[in-house]
C-alpha positions in Angstrom: 107.1 112.6 112.7 107.6 110.3 115.6 110.1 107.7 114.4 110.6 104.6 116.7 113.1 101.8 116.9 111.7 98.6 118.4 113.8 95.9 120.0 112.7 92.4 121.2 109.6 93.1 119.1 108.0 89.7 119.1 104.7 89.7 117.3 104.7 93.5 117.5 101.8 94.0 119.9 103.4 97.0 121.6 104.4 98.4 118.2 100.9 98.2 116.8 99.6 100.1 119.8 102.2 102.8 119.4 101.3 103.1 115.8 97.6 103.5 116.6 98.6 106.3 118.9 100.5 108.1 116.0 104.1 106.8 116.3 106.0 105.4 113.3 107.9 102.1 113.8 110.9 102.4 111.5 112.6 99.2 112.3 111.9 96.1 114.5 114.2 93.4 115.8 113.9 89.9 117.2 115.9 86.7 117.5 113.0 84.3 117.1 112.6 82.9 113.6 108.8 82.8 113.8 108.6 86.3 115.1 110.7 87.3 112.1 108.4 85.5 109.8 105.4 87.2 111.4 107.0 90.6 110.7 107.8 89.6 107.1 104.2 88.3 106.6 102.9 91.7 107.7 105.4 93.6 105.5 107.4 95.1 108.3 111.0 96.2 108.1 113.0 94.3 110.7 116.4 92.9 111.7 116.5 89.2 112.5 119.2 88.2 114.9 120.6 87.9 118.4 120.9 91.4 119.9 124.0 90.4 121.7 125.8 89.4 118.5 124.4 92.3 116.6 125.7 94.8 119.1 129.0 93.0 119.5 129.6 93.1 115.7 128.3 96.7 115.3 128.6 98.7 118.6 127.6 101.9 116.7 124.2 100.3 116.0 124.3 101.0 112.2 122.2 97.8 111.9 119.4 99.8 113.4 120.1 103.4 112.3 120.9 102.8 108.6 117.7 100.9 107.7 115.6 103.3 109.8 117.1 106.3 108.0 117.9 107.9 111.4 121.0 109.5 112.9 122.0 109.5 116.5 119.6 111.7 118.5 116.8 111.7 115.8 114.7 108.8 117.1 111.6 109.8 119.0 111.8 106.6 121.0 113.4 103.2 121.4 111.0 100.6 122.8 111.2 97.0 123.8 111.0 94.3 126.4 114.1 92.2 127.0 113.0 88.6 127.6 111.4 88.3 131.0 111.5 84.6 131.9 114.5 84.9 134.3 112.5 87.4 136.4 109.0 85.9 136.3 107.5 85.2 139.7 106.1 82.0 138.2 109.6 80.7 137.3 112.7 79.7 139.1 113.8 83.3 139.4 117.3 82.6 138.1 118.0 86.2 137.4 121.3 86.8 135.8 122.2 83.1 136.2 120.2 82.8 133.0 122.0 84.5 130.0 118.7 86.1 129.0 118.7 87.9 132.3 121.4 90.3 131.1 119.8 91.3 127.8 118.7 94.5 129.4 122.4 95.6 129.0 122.1 95.4 125.2 118.9 97.5 125.4 120.8 100.1 127.5 123.7 100.1 125.0 121.3 100.9 122.2 119.9 103.8 124.2 123.4 105.1 124.8 124.3 105.0 121.1 120.9 106.0 119.5 120.1 108.7 122.1 116.3 108.7 121.5 114.2 111.5 123.0 112.3 108.8 125.0 112.5 105.1 125.7 110.0 102.6 126.8 111.1 99.3 128.5 108.5 96.8 129.6 109.0 93.6 131.6 107.3 91.4 134.2 106.8 92.9 137.6 109.1 90.3 139.1 112.0 92.3 137.7 111.5 94.8 140.6 112.5 92.2 143.2 114.8 89.9 141.2 118.1 89.4 143.0 121.3 89.8 141.0 124.0 87.1 140.9 127.4 88.7 140.9 129.6 85.9 139.5 128.0 85.1 136.2 127.4 88.7 135.3 130.9 89.7 136.3 132.3 87.1 134.1 131.0 88.7 130.9 133.9 90.6 129.3 131.6 93.0 127.5 129.6 93.9 130.6 130.0 97.6 131.4 129.5 97.0 135.1 132.3 95.8 137.3 131.4 93.0 139.8 132.2 95.2 142.8 129.7 97.8 141.5 126.8 95.3 141.7 124.5 95.7 144.7 120.9 94.9 145.5 118.5 93.9 142.7 118.7 93.8 138.9 116.3 96.7 138.8 118.7 98.9 140.9 121.4 98.2 138.3 119.1 99.1 135.5 118.2 102.4 137.2 121.9 103.1 137.8 122.8 102.6 134.1 120.0 104.8 132.8 121.0 107.5 135.3 124.5 107.3 134.0 123.1 108.1 130.5 121.3 111.2 131.9 117.7 109.9 131.4 114.9 111.0 133.7 113.0 107.9 134.8 109.4 107.1 135.6 108.3 103.5 136.3 105.5 101.5 137.8 103.3 98.4 137.3 100.4 98.9 135.0 97.4 96.6 134.5 96.3 96.4 130.9 92.6 96.1 132.0 92.8 99.8 133.0 93.5 100.8 129.4 90.7 99.1 127.5 92.3 95.6 127.2 89.9 92.7 127.9 92.5 91.0 130.1 94.1 91.4 133.5 97.8 91.7 132.6 100.3 93.5 134.9 103.5 94.7 133.4 106.4 96.8 134.7 106.8 99.9 132.5 110.0 102.0 132.6 109.9 105.3 130.8 112.8 107.5 130.1 113.3 111.1 128.9 116.6 112.4 127.5 115.6 116.0 127.8 114.1 115.9 131.4 110.6 116.3 130.1 107.7 115.6 132.4 106.9 112.1 131.4 104.4 110.1 133.5 102.7 106.7 133.6 99.7 106.8 131.3 96.5 107.7 133.2 93.9 104.8 133.3 91.1 105.1 130.9 88.9 102.2 131.9 87.5 101.2 135.4 85.7 98.5 137.1 82.9 100.9 138.0 81.8 103.8 135.8 78.6 105.5 135.0 79.5 105.4 131.3 79.8 101.9 129.9 82.4 103.1 127.4 84.8 103.6 130.3 84.2 100.3 132.1 86.6 97.3 131.8 86.3 95.4 128.6 85.2 91.8 129.1 86.0 88.5 127.4 82.5 88.6 125.9 83.3 91.9 124.2 86.4 90.4 122.7 85.5 86.9 121.5 81.8 86.0 121.8 81.3 86.5 118.0 83.9 83.8 117.3 82.0 80.9 118.9 80.9 79.5 115.5 84.3 80.0 113.9 87.1 79.9 116.5 89.8 78.7 114.2 92.6 76.4 115.4 93.0 75.6 119.1 95.1 73.3 121.2 93.4 70.2 122.8 93.0 69.1 126.3 93.8 65.5 127.2 90.6 63.4 127.4 91.2 63.1 131.2 91.4 66.8 131.7 88.5 67.5 129.4 86.3 65.0 131.4 86.9 67.2 134.5 86.5 70.5 132.7 83.0 69.5 131.6 81.9 69.7 135.3 83.2 73.2 135.7 80.7 76.1 135.4 81.6 79.4 133.7 84.0 81.3 135.9 84.9 78.2 138.0 87.9 76.0 138.5 89.0 72.8 140.4 87.1 73.9 143.5 83.8 73.3 141.6 84.7 69.6 141.0 82.8 67.0 143.0 84.7 66.4 146.3 85.2 62.7 145.5 87.3 63.4 142.4 89.3 66.5 143.4 92.3 64.6 144.8 92.6 62.5 141.6 92.1 65.4 139.3 94.7 67.6 141.1 97.3 64.9 141.5 100.4 66.2 143.3 99.1 69.7 143.3 96.4 68.7 145.8 98.7 69.2 148.7 100.6 72.1 147.4 100.2 75.6 148.8 98.5 78.6 147.2 95.2 79.0 145.6 95.9 77.0 142.4 93.3 79.1 140.6 94.5 78.1 137.2 93.7 74.4 137.6 90.7 73.3 135.6 89.8 77.0 135.0 86.9 77.8 132.8 86.8 81.5 131.9 84.0 84.0 132.6 82.5 85.9 129.6 81.6 88.8 131.9 85.0 89.5 133.3 88.3 90.4 131.6 90.4 87.4 130.8 93.1 86.2 133.1 96.6 86.9 131.9 97.3 84.9 128.7 100.1 82.4 128.9 102.1 80.8 126.1 99.9 77.7 126.2 96.2 77.5 127.2 96.3 73.7 128.0 99.0 73.5 130.8 97.6 72.0 133.9 98.3 74.9 136.3 97.2 77.7 133.9 94.3 76.3 131.9 92.3 78.7 129.7 89.1 76.9 128.9 86.5 78.6 126.8 83.5 80.0 128.9 80.8 77.9 127.2 82.6 75.4 124.9 84.6 72.4 126.1 87.9 73.5 124.5 90.9 75.7 125.0 90.9 79.3 123.8 91.9 79.3 120.1 94.7 81.2 118.5 92.2 83.6 117.0 90.7 84.3 120.4 94.1 84.8 121.9 94.8 87.4 119.3 91.5 89.2 120.0 92.2 89.3 123.7 95.6 90.8 123.0 93.9 93.2 120.6 95.7 92.2 117.4 93.8 93.2 114.2 92.0 90.3 112.7 94.1 90.7 109.5 97.4 90.5 111.4 99.2 87.3 110.4 100.9 85.2 113.0 103.3 82.7 111.5 104.3 79.2 112.7 102.9 76.0 114.2 100.1 76.2 116.7 102.5 76.3 119.6 104.5 79.0 117.9 101.4 81.1 117.4 100.3 80.8 121.0 103.8 81.6 122.3 104.1 84.8 120.1 100.7 86.1 121.1 100.9 85.1 124.7 104.3 86.9 125.1 103.0 90.1 123.4 102.1 93.5 125.0 98.4 94.2 124.4 98.0 97.0 121.9 95.7 99.0 124.2 98.6 99.5 126.6 100.8 100.5 123.7 98.2 103.1 122.6 98.1 104.6 126.1 101.9 104.9 126.3 102.2 106.4 122.8 99.5 108.9 123.5 101.3 110.0 126.7 104.6 110.4 124.9 103.0 112.5 122.1 101.1 114.7 124.7 104.4 115.3 126.6 106.3 116.0 123.4 103.7 118.6 122.3 103.5 120.1 125.8 99.8 119.3 125.9 99.6 116.8 128.7 98.6 119.2 131.4 96.0 121.9 131.7 97.6 124.9 133.4 95.2 126.8 135.6 95.4 129.5 138.2 92.5 128.3 140.1 93.6 127.1 143.5 90.5 127.2 145.5 87.1 125.5 145.2 84.9 123.0 146.9 86.0 120.0 148.9 85.5 118.0 145.6 88.3 120.0 144.0 90.5 119.4 146.9 89.9 115.6 146.8 90.8 115.5 143.1 
């Protein structure tokens, strides 16, 4: 009833959430061989390949439409997150100097051909401020934007291109913790409507403070405490780092180390600016997890278990991202961490899917004639 085409699908975290909301993922796509193997292991229909080459070889996107059984205009949504590394605030911010920085153009091309009713594009929040580099992008012969048309940021170009296609846009930064995910994870969500429907960013369902415990933020304890006796495979800290982590209490980091060892433990980072909160970080069971990264043992972004002297396991990673326990992640240990760490939590996908269905069925708003009331009504 709500057929969806998924691009840059990865381990399919977003897709699983959309499915739980009631959407139907007809076809997925990714270039990564281990993501493809993960899709195959879970009996999903997918296209394995570089989206740039797939589009270049088949501009009419039959490689997506034919296996999905859809014609132009029939897809309920096209969803996906073009690789975000060039725009991450944690990286070098290469923008379109990095070839991956222009993959959003392939996403836009698919929208222009498939003409879905809606689209969902997710990315890191750094995309909002990423500067565009004119020379490398202008050199691409297949780029629909001429160099003299480029101005401002990458995000401005994205908006211009979607506007050319006639899609109404809504966008903003959402934190997954507000949607029942046991993790602080901010993502830029861009939503589009072909038919000018009243789409909106999904309304938060979970809060730091609430009189009903069902509506409070989910914590790390909620997600993984039952795995303490059987955590599965996990990466190992070096003996030196582990010796320091043993001195860190739950919820602490390098600041909890004895003063006489801090300089040695931190190395070159001791004199660097910033809070360095990820160094020698032991997680807190009673808070949402920090944002999962693609490896839990890197020095600046350690993810040490709250009570055990080890890194979070792959199984715990999957729980925090809300993958079902029976969802198979294929690959070596590093491949599994990377796939899960790059995923969109399913809880965020559920909220987005529920919003799209509510808008499509014209049930997202309660229409009322009441315009007067107490001051409480006015505040709401």
